[in-house]
N, C-alpha and C positions, 0 to 999 in steps of 0.2 A: 546875214544871220534871216532877212526875213524870206529868203526862199525859204533857206531850211525851216524857217516856222510853218508857211507855207505848204510844202511839203509836208510836214507830218501832221497840219490839220488835215489836207484838201482830204474829203468821201467821194471815192470815185461805184461807183452805179453799174454792174453789167445786165444787160435783160439779155439772155436766149430761149430761142424756141424750138425746141424739141418737133421730132415727127408725130405726123395726128394722122387721124384715123377715122375714117367712113364705111358700115357695109347696110345692107338692105336685105331685106325679106318679103319673097310673096311666095315660097312653096305650100302644096296644100297638103294640109292636115291625112286626106282621103288616101291622095295620093299614095304618102310617107307610108301608112298604115297599111297598105295595097301589097305592100313588100317585106309589112311583116308577118313574120309566119313561128311563133313556138313553137317548142315542140308542146306536148301532149302533158308530160311529168312537169312541163314549168308554167301551166296553165292557172297552178292556184298560187304561184307565186305573188304576192306581192306588190314588189316591184314594177313586174310586168302588167301585175291592170293599171296601177300608179302611168307607165309609161303608156300605156294606151289608150285612156282619157287623158291625158296632156298634148296627148299629139291632137286627140280630135280637134281641130277648128282650122279655120280655113280664114283666109283674108278677106278682107272686105273693105278694102280701099280707094275712096273716088276722091275728087278735086273741084269743086273748093269743097273746102269744107272749116268747121270749128274748128280750132285747134288750140286746145287747153295747154299754158305753160305755166310749169309746177316745178318751185324751186324749193330744193329738197335739202336740211342744214343739219345736223347733229342730229341726223338720225326724224325728221323731220317735216312737214309740209311749212314750208315759212315764203312771208312778200321778199320779191327780188328787189332788190335795191335799186334804185332812180337810175344808175348809172348802165347797171347789167337791163333793167328796162331797157335803155334806149338799144342797145344793140341788140334786142330783139328787133326792135322797132321798126332798127335799119335794115334786119336781113327779110320782115315781111314786107319793106316799100320794093324791095330787089327781090324776093321772085316774086312778088304783085297780083294783083284779083284771079289770077291765074287759080293758086293754089291757094286759095280762103282766107283766113284771120285767126292772129292771135288774141286769144284771153288770155289773161292772169287766171288761175285756180288760184281760189277764196281760201283762205285759214280755215275762216269765220264759217263759211259754207260746209269747209269739212268736219265742224267739233258736230255743229245744228242734224249732220245726216248722219253721224256715229253710233252702233248699237249703243245699246245703253251701257248692256252688260261685254262693251270692250273698250278693254285700256288704254291706252293713246301712249303705244308703243312700237316701236323701230319698226318690226314686224309687220307692223300695219299698215305704215305707210302712202305702198304701192293701192293698199286697200281701200284708204281714205281719201286716193287720189281721184283714185275709179269713182265714187262716190262722188265727191264732189261735181266731180267731172261734169255725170250724170245727172243732178238737177243743174248745173251749167248750160245743159246739152249737147254741151261737145261732143262731137263728130272723138277725134285723136286726140289723144295728151301726149304732150314732150315734158318730159322727165324730165329734171338734168340738179348736176351736184359737184361742187368743186370741196374740197380737201387742199389741203397744205401738207408740205413735212420743211420744218426749220432746222438752220444747222449755227450753230455761235459758238466758234471755233477761239479758240487763243493762237494769236500770230508772234512773231519772233518781238514785235513791241512791248507782250504782255509785264514784262517785269516795269515799265514804265508805272505798271497799274499801281503799285509798290508805295506813287508819291502821289502829294495830293493833287500835283500842274497835269501830273501822266496822265493820272483819271480823265481828265476832260478836255487833253491835246493832244494825247498819242493816241491814234490810228490802230489799237490794241488785239482790232476782235474783227474777225472774218465771217458778216455773216451770210449765207444762202437760204435760196428760200423754194421751194419745188411747190408749183401747182399743178394739177391737175381735174379736168370738167369732164363729165363724163354727159353722155342724154342717152335715152331710150324713147323709140315714141310706139305707145301702144295707143289699143282698139279700146275705145271707150268701154263698148257692148258686150267684146266676147273674150277683153285681154291680148286679141294678137301681140307680136310685137316685131312690128315693121324694118325697126330699120335703128342699131346705134350707132353713136360718133364718140371719139375723143377727142381731147387736147392738152398740148403744157401749153406752160411757162416759166420760167427761171428767170431768177435777179440774185444777183451778187452784189453788197455793199463790202469798203472797210468805214467801218467805224471808232471814235474812241468805248472805251469801254460805261462811262459813265452816259454817254447816248446811244448806245448802242440796243437798249427798251424799247425805245421810241422808234427809230431806224426798222428797228426788225419790225414792227406792227405796223408800219410804212408800204415796207415790201409785201408783206401779207398782205392788204389792200391792193395794192398793186398788181402783184403778179394773180390774185383771186379773179382782177374784171380782168387780165391780159389774156388768162386762158381760159374768162368766157367768149371772148371777140375772138380770141381762136376759135370755142369750139364754134362760133356762129355761122364759122367761111366753112370746114365739117361739114354741122346741117346741112347750111345750102347744097353742096356736097349731095345728101343722098336723101334731101329731097328731090334731087330732080334727078338723081338717077331710080326712084321711084316713081316721078312724073315720067319718066320715056320706059322704064318695066311697062307700066300701064296704056299706054298708047302707041309701043309695038308689034 
């Protein structure tokens, strides 16, 4: 009976790491536009004008540099948690002084330099980050964001939820959390995008109905951190590839 009880109350966790990716860009806006020949009939098109204006940008990447670290949460610039900062600090140590240093972008400075007539909106967050980075005299800024998707479903033992003991004993809930972490390396001065990186983390747990809420929150926190740790690996690949392209 004890073995059965232990089996029913056991809570298992499975962590899965999914495919990740990193991409770089050092292409010239002038070269791009040299192959852009719209017809005369479309010269007045607003979208054509927008495309030309958007493409008129040149890379100016140099190492070592002062690189900002900006974390977005719920559409706003926030301070990175201590455990995430530790992961970025480890990345900085692994890259070494040849790349420069990472400097957290301050939300307080962002609020100081935000135009008075600009409201705090999600669509303005990257502009706020660039302004704060400029005030902190940063050359480039690594913007990153972490998101979660949570599933909490009943399993075959959910009939036991109808009993008082079943609420606290039977592992009747299958909890699954998927986290995605994405990063973008921008030039503070002109907004040139030098690279992107994406990483994932997934965790599964079986829990009682009564305990599913707390376990779901723990899984959210765990997978977020795991996704950021995986993201630092992809960002390292991105930086190393950019360094190779600059030195070739």
